[in-house]
C-alpha atoms as one frame of an Amber mdcrd trajectory, in Angstrom:
protein
 155.373  98.469  62.753 154.503  96.894  59.370 150.880  96.668  58.214 150.109
  93.607  56.104 146.947  93.342  53.977 145.075  90.051  54.401 141.960  88.623
  52.724 139.597  86.303  54.589 136.211  85.352  53.249 136.430  88.058  50.647
 137.000  90.736  53.270 140.332  92.513  53.412 141.808  93.809  56.671 145.120
  94.947  58.104 147.144  93.212  60.841 150.175  94.471  62.705 153.430  92.611
  62.208 156.642  92.868  64.236 155.163  95.389  66.722 158.068  96.863  68.652
 158.108  96.952  72.448 159.625 100.082  73.952 163.036  99.620  75.584 163.009
 101.650  78.783 166.783 101.889  78.610 166.540 103.709  75.280 163.973 106.263
  76.427 166.048 109.392  77.124 165.677 110.936  80.569 167.647 113.573  82.410
 166.148 113.305  85.904 164.901 110.578  88.200 161.349 111.828  87.808 161.573
 111.815  84.022 163.050 108.302  84.026 160.254 106.983  86.237 157.584 108.790
  84.211 158.932 107.287  80.971 158.817 103.825  82.499 155.325 104.371  83.867
 153.985 105.545  80.494 154.605 102.134  78.978 153.536 100.156  82.038 157.001
  99.273  83.310 157.559  99.097  87.047 157.959 102.585  88.457 157.254 103.684
  92.032 154.974 106.543  92.878 156.489 109.650  94.377 156.877 109.816  98.148
 156.419 106.118  98.857 155.629 105.634 102.562 158.264 103.818 104.584 158.569
 101.969 107.875 161.886 103.562 108.901 164.710 105.795 107.657 166.641 102.756
 106.457 163.577 101.454 104.637 163.173 104.809 102.887 166.837 104.786 101.868
 166.718 101.220 100.530 164.500 101.959  97.544 164.347 100.054  94.270 167.366
 101.877  92.826 169.377 100.969  95.921 168.421  97.302  95.745 168.899  96.835
  92.006 172.402  98.210  92.364 172.997  96.015  95.391 171.955  93.052  93.239
 174.333  94.317  90.546 177.169  94.380  93.078 176.386  90.837  94.232 176.087
  89.608  90.631 179.463  91.107  89.743 181.159  89.432  92.709 179.541  86.070
  91.977 180.318  86.156  88.231 184.003  86.735  88.957 184.201  84.197  91.787
 182.639  81.537  89.582 184.972  82.366  86.683 182.019  82.979  84.387 183.741
  86.103  83.058 187.406  87.071  83.166 188.801  89.500  85.689 189.101  92.434
  83.293 185.430  92.103  82.334 184.486  91.925  86.003 186.456  95.054  86.771
 184.774  96.852  83.866 181.350  95.863  85.206 182.331  96.834  88.753 183.444
 100.251  87.579 180.113 100.794  85.851 178.111  99.701  88.865 180.204 101.863
  91.165 179.741 104.885  88.889 175.980 104.344  88.748 175.788 104.388  92.537
 178.104 107.372  92.953 176.462 109.566  90.317 173.137 109.265  92.153 174.662
 111.033  95.154 175.722 114.040  93.099 173.556 117.092  92.345 171.437 116.226
  89.332 172.209 112.515  89.669 169.579 109.980  88.654 167.970 107.190  90.723
 165.714 105.414  88.219 163.880 102.291  89.304 163.895 100.364  86.035 166.550
  97.704  85.392 167.320  98.846  81.858 167.471 102.511  82.808 170.026 101.684
  85.493 171.974  99.514  83.052 171.973 102.408  80.551 173.704 104.713  83.054
 176.355 102.056  83.544 176.969 101.255  79.876 177.006 104.918  78.875 179.941
 105.278  81.261 182.006 102.140  80.641 180.674 100.680  77.382 178.149  98.127
  76.192 180.455  95.269  77.207 179.314  95.826  80.776 175.800  94.685  79.858
 177.007  91.093  80.274 176.097  91.608  83.948 172.579  90.694  82.832 173.630
  87.182  81.830 171.106  84.710  83.213 169.034  87.448  84.832 165.644  89.024
  84.218 163.558  91.842  85.578 161.499  89.001  87.046 164.099  87.637  89.454
 165.636  91.051  90.151 162.298  92.591  91.088 161.281  89.485  93.019 164.505
  89.793  95.008 163.961  93.476  95.681 160.406  92.824  96.844 161.494  89.946
  99.049 164.131  92.162 100.673 161.675  95.029 101.058 159.075  92.787 102.663
 161.739  91.262 104.911 162.945  94.649 106.114 159.494  96.137 106.599 158.375
  93.068 108.545 161.380  93.477 110.851 160.560  97.169 111.312 156.992  96.226
 112.229 158.264  93.590 114.673 160.517  96.210 116.274 157.561  98.561 116.679
 155.561  95.782 118.366 158.455  95.132 120.753 158.274  98.769 121.842 154.527
  98.552 122.394 154.887  95.357 124.400 157.531  96.952 126.626 155.221  99.889
 127.277 152.310  97.580 128.096 154.396  95.517 130.514 155.514  98.658 132.329
 151.895  99.769 132.629 150.886  96.289 133.804 153.589  96.318 136.496 152.079
  99.534 137.876 148.576  98.079 137.908 148.803  94.494 139.161 146.535  95.522
 142.056 144.203  97.807 140.059 140.847  96.042 140.325 138.550  96.363 137.314
 135.513  94.633 135.872 136.072  91.933 133.318 133.345  92.172 130.691 131.497
  89.592 128.619 128.831  90.571 126.115 129.521  94.185 127.031 128.476  93.890
 130.686 130.351  93.273 133.919 131.183  89.598 134.445 133.954  89.013 137.008
 136.546  91.070 138.879 140.058  91.083 137.413 142.904  93.613 137.499 144.096
  96.036 134.860 147.503  94.378 135.005 145.881  91.032 134.208 144.031  92.636
 131.286 147.199  94.161 129.829 149.150  90.921 130.188 146.490  89.163 128.107
 146.904  91.545 125.191 150.687  91.682 125.515 150.736  87.909 125.223 148.715
  88.141 122.026 151.311  90.513 120.555 154.007  88.070 121.655 152.245  85.475
 119.506 152.489  87.924 116.624 156.230  88.035 117.260 156.299  84.235 117.104
 154.504  84.469 113.777 157.090  86.964 112.537 160.037  84.760 113.503 158.374
  81.692 111.970 157.428  83.552 108.790 160.900  85.077 108.544 162.354  81.665
 107.739 160.230  81.719 104.576 160.459  85.447 103.878 164.245  85.488 103.970
 164.849  83.220 100.988 166.321  84.541  97.758 164.781  84.179  94.297 167.834
  85.748  92.627 169.427  83.876  89.754 166.415  82.039  88.308 165.952  84.459
  85.408 162.359  84.604  84.223 161.305  81.343  85.892 163.368  78.535  84.385
 167.001  79.354  85.179 169.337  79.841  82.188 172.324  78.420  80.359 174.644
  80.310  82.727 175.927  78.414  85.800 174.989  81.105  88.301 175.731  80.375
  91.951 172.372  81.201  93.497 173.460  80.268  97.018 176.327  82.742  96.846
 174.003  85.476  95.561 171.673  84.776  98.468 174.535  84.971 100.958 175.833
  88.256  99.535 172.338  89.781  99.709 171.715  88.728 103.317 169.265  85.906
 102.638 169.382  82.690 104.631 168.972  80.495 101.561 167.254  80.225  98.195
 163.763  79.460  96.946 164.690  76.243  95.207 162.069  75.841  92.484 162.805
  78.454  89.829 159.140  79.063  88.995 158.183  79.208  92.649 160.895  81.811
  93.229 159.391  84.436  90.924 155.788  83.455  90.435 154.453  81.674  93.530
 156.273  82.497  96.766 155.782  86.257  96.358 152.063  85.483  96.635 152.572
  83.343  99.756 154.920  85.764 101.502 152.717  88.807 100.966 149.685  87.049
 102.409 151.554  85.575 105.376 153.291  88.793 106.391 150.276  91.047 105.999
 148.148  88.583 107.966 150.423  89.205 110.969 149.884  92.954 110.726 146.151
  92.327 110.348 146.175  90.144 113.468 147.814  92.874 115.550 145.448  95.501
 114.145 142.386  93.546 115.243 143.684  93.283 118.827 144.700  96.949 118.909
 141.241  97.845 117.686 139.676  95.790 120.476 141.802  97.495 123.151 140.987
 100.939 121.791 137.280 100.104 121.748 137.481  99.094 125.409 139.078 102.433
 126.210 136.659 104.371 124.074 133.731 102.749 125.851 134.933 104.366 129.073
 134.426 107.796 127.517 130.696 107.131 127.339 130.729 107.058 131.157 130.200
 110.218 133.173 133.075 109.176 135.415 135.417 106.847 133.503 138.046 104.941
 135.454 140.333 104.631 132.436 140.964 107.938 130.726 143.600 110.081 129.082
 145.455 112.607 131.193 144.738 116.298 130.845 146.722 117.739 127.972 146.377
 114.552 125.922 142.820 115.290 124.825 141.415 118.168 122.821 138.528 120.432
 123.643 135.412 121.113 121.627 135.249 124.432 119.797 131.834 125.074 121.348
 131.428 122.754 124.356 133.979 123.612 127.061 133.245 120.497 129.130 134.435
 118.162 126.373 137.733 116.289 126.636 137.823 114.476 123.308 140.021 111.337
 123.236 141.558 112.039 119.850 144.536 109.747 120.519 142.213 106.786 120.937
 140.269 107.679 117.814 143.446 108.014 115.770 144.677 104.599 116.910 141.303
 103.067 116.026 141.387 104.651 112.573 144.935 103.410 112.016 143.961  99.874
 113.037 140.977  99.936 110.700 143.230 101.087 107.857 145.535  98.113 108.377
 142.625  95.661 108.472 141.256  97.163 105.272 144.600  97.181 103.490 145.323
  93.575 104.441 142.021  92.644 102.839 143.080  94.600  99.753 146.239  92.485
  99.551 144.134  89.323  99.461 141.697  90.745  96.939 144.472  91.881  94.598
 146.116  88.481  94.849 142.924  86.564  94.235 142.430  84.797  90.903 145.400
  86.437  89.126 147.461  84.645  86.488 150.728  83.563  88.134 153.024  85.447
  85.757 151.361  88.796  86.362 152.746  91.327  88.822 149.560  92.330  90.631
 150.073  90.292  93.786 153.848  90.635  93.995 154.143  94.174  95.299 150.776
  95.206  96.640 151.754  95.483 100.310 154.485  97.942  99.352 152.380  99.649
  96.697 149.526 100.405  99.093 151.846 101.092 102.021 150.502  98.448 104.387
 153.505  98.069 106.658 154.168 101.807 106.989 150.527 102.089 108.049 151.011
  99.204 110.470 154.023 100.896 112.079 152.041 104.141 112.322 149.238 102.184
 113.991 151.614 100.915 116.668 153.027 104.421 117.143 149.513 105.776 117.623
 148.798 103.048 120.193 152.001 103.920 122.052 150.776 107.501 122.372 147.590
 106.221 123.975 149.479 104.170 126.555 151.716 107.137 127.323 148.605 109.115
 128.228 146.466 106.525 130.066 145.527 107.339 133.657 144.069 104.581 135.839
 141.724 105.762 138.581 141.921 102.742 140.877 139.362 104.057 143.370 136.869
 104.729 140.597 137.435 101.256 139.131 136.753  99.684 142.518 133.615 101.797
 142.832 132.504 100.542 139.424 132.855  96.959 140.645 131.066  97.592 143.904
 128.150  99.263 142.147 127.214  96.012 140.437 126.954  92.310 141.247 130.124
  91.209 139.499 131.106  88.917 142.397 127.952  86.809 142.285 129.361  83.857
 140.323 131.996  83.350 142.985 129.293  83.239 145.675 127.677  80.282 143.917
 131.080  78.595 143.611 131.868  79.142 147.297 128.482  77.774 148.449 129.320
  74.575 146.582 132.950  74.368 147.669 132.609  75.216 151.358 129.004  74.273
 152.138 128.058  71.546 149.639 125.162  73.535 148.179 124.607  72.140 144.648
 125.929  74.595 142.092 122.647  75.051 140.256 120.927  75.794 143.570 123.602
  78.319 144.526 123.429  79.808 141.052 119.633  80.147 141.314 119.912  81.804
 144.734 122.512  84.300 143.488 120.435  85.101 140.417 117.300  85.684 142.536
 119.280  88.002 144.794 120.442  90.110 141.834 116.927  90.237 140.373 115.625
  91.520 143.707 118.416  94.021 144.333 118.867  95.810 141.008 115.434  97.440
 140.731 115.938  98.788 144.263 119.443 100.055 143.448 120.932  97.771 146.087
 124.502  96.465 145.921 126.357  93.644 147.704 127.335  96.205 150.363 123.823
  97.603 150.908 121.372  94.743 150.460 119.776  93.888 153.853 121.231  90.642
 155.149 117.753  89.525 156.250 116.688  89.687 152.611 119.681  87.551 151.652
 118.707  84.805 154.082 115.044  85.003 153.057 115.942  84.568 149.375 118.143
  81.628 150.307 115.252  79.927 152.082 112.945  80.481 149.073 115.517  79.084
 146.684 115.912  75.884 148.704 112.134  75.417 148.627 112.026  76.048 144.876
 114.568  73.267 144.308 112.867  70.950 146.822 115.945  71.041 149.035 115.760
  70.488 152.831 115.533  73.727 154.791 118.763  74.916 156.405 120.164  78.222
 157.683 122.139  80.402 155.319 125.674  79.065 155.918 127.467  82.426 156.282
 127.435  85.234 158.778 126.751  88.732 157.487 130.438  89.624 157.850 131.458
  86.558 155.849 128.880  87.326 153.161 130.068  90.945 152.749 133.695  89.820
 152.621 133.289  87.118 149.972 131.247  89.493 147.829 134.083  92.034 147.724
 136.185  92.119 144.519 139.441  92.086 146.527 138.536  88.820 148.232 137.593
  87.140 144.992 140.733  88.196 143.099 142.961  87.255 146.040 141.355  83.822
 146.407 141.322  82.906 142.723 143.153  79.638 142.090 144.726  78.151 139.004
 147.311  79.108 136.408 146.899  82.409 134.615 144.377  84.054 136.913 144.276
  87.649 138.200 145.512  86.770 141.722 148.542  88.946 142.636 151.125  86.165
 142.862 150.047  84.744 139.499 150.039  88.069 137.664 153.465  88.829 139.112
 154.713  85.477 137.818 153.207  86.079 134.367 154.723  89.556 134.246 158.167
  88.087 134.897 157.721  85.449 132.183 156.426  88.065 129.739 159.477  90.231
 130.354 161.758  87.253 129.728 159.988  86.517 126.433 160.234  90.156 125.437
 163.980  90.146 126.136 164.395  86.970 124.057 162.431  88.482 121.185 164.616
  91.583 121.284 167.686  89.360 121.032 166.168  87.539 118.046 165.523  90.812
 116.228 168.998  92.107 117.034 170.491  88.883 115.657 168.626  89.261 112.358
 169.690  92.897 112.056 173.275  91.892 112.805 173.258  89.153 110.133 171.980
  91.614 107.547 174.571  94.213 108.529 177.374  91.646 108.279 176.136  90.507
 104.871 176.165  94.136 103.687 179.701  94.597 104.957 180.880  91.370 103.293
 179.301  92.381  99.984 180.870  95.840 100.122 184.268  94.337 100.882 184.070
  91.751  98.095 182.856  94.350  95.598 185.463  96.950  96.593 188.201  94.390
  95.890 187.177  94.437  92.219 187.589  98.197  91.858 190.749 100.125  91.023
 192.273 101.625  94.147 191.131 105.166  93.382 187.538 104.065  92.789 187.501
 101.811  95.850 188.220 104.793  98.046
């Protein structure tokens, strides 16, 4: 750096001229760790150690893997387009192949910086191989890596959700007749079944799958080939690069590709994980609430809870607590993605890799795994759930409805009668099964008088009254699409299973397309290598 003396207003000072930026490729390093540390010291992109992953394949497809995959695709495209002659292409291919192979050997290096990877290649085959960088930049290479990483992690998350949905549908099939209270504002409202409850939440996760498949059309677009943000003088075939790398197309606008869509894709994908986390949290809260009861009707089987170190009666639902914590982590991290993306200059990197940097999707997959453990351990005490219903007046709304439907009692009159009955019964610890029928008829007479209605006998016998106040009768006689009645829940279960099967096919098709793209790239690249190297 040169220091130049300047005079302004009679005051002399020094300014720096021709300050040199460090070239990560020229910083010597003997190990992967040293390479990454050198890059990190000067603020270049370098991953932290032990990055969390969503799957074994996600862990294997790190930045080194993807930058070399991009190098393979670039080599194939440059030769196909005739941008460089065959001998140059073979030289580049040999360097790329060596870089990949040396990483598998003891003491091999897997740096994450573009120039460090290029240095391994050129040290082996010569500086001429650096022409692979024609028309490229860290910007589009890293944007492509991040797009692929987000794509793959989103698919892993979708696969985890498919497993959870399958588990929930199996549990629902076993509990289509398991009566339970439906709650509003934290108190009993109407009778439903546990199968009906589970189908509701499974359907919400199916909507998350719809969001994944819709978002995937935008996530699976390639930024590769736009250089910094404005393309270059080289006639790169971006569509071919996209095809070789398993993308369905390209992000057309060259500035959008590197500087804008990474922002959009991060927010859209993490919002799906956030959506699922909120619903998982709600389900776990419902379960946890049962553990405040002396005799819960939804609980975890013995052996799936842990005991207190001092209180032998305790059966602590640690699985539920862990799932709740995991869901809260995902909600918090998704907010962090938005905060880090907010109000940042477009050419900065902050918002382009935060979901990977903070490990959002690995946490989201762990959240689903934790929820699966809960469903593996859930025990439904159907008799206790029925007892819970019968201990309260959860069937009262349906009484008011039936008085209107069958006996033309105005709804507000029937509603007032039912409310008066509950107000009378609760302080005396009476239930629909134990309240004296004479008191029922007396309250009916008083309600008619209150509403200035003509006097008339209560229009049900005692047997009819007890029957229509039972949760079984109400669930069985529910009408309309989507209700808890057995035939309707059975129909919804069948439809849900069909949707699940279709979603599995969609995921399998995406995995298959990616696998075929990998195979095609490997085949096209291998054709450029000498026979001994190709094998």
